[in-house]
C-alpha angles and dihedrals in degrees: 000000000000090000090053091050091049090049091048089052091051093047089050088065094053113100111254090230089062093049091050092048089050092051092047091051091049092048090056095050116094121161097160093116091060099044097082090062093062114112100176131096109277124188116190118201119197130178114231088215096048107136094181102055117028120225089245088069091052090049090050089052090050090051092050097050112070112237095359124148128220120209115190110203118211118224092019130112132189100310099066099164089051097041099041112012091163091061090051091049091049092050092050092047090049093053092047091049092050090050092050091048092048090051090058097258133101132240090290097041114139117237114264119239124210 
């Protein structure tokens, strides 16, 4: 909760024109038509308390990206890296571990060079 209050205080100092420009740019961005072509590990993190992007949108993203995984984080809103950096680190480590395992190595496997 303290992290959310700190974030809210920081956002309160951002000029409203910048926030509006950010939202307008996001509204015009749509990559859904390209997502089904992805063939890489994709982990989607969504905050259960996100009031900006509903969970239905995260589920739609999961359904569009072949083999992706959606993790819904309790007690987290829209700013996941800020609110729960440990969850983000765990998700990244998990994807890296799965890539190393799929490549025939283990968690400490060295990268292969061609």
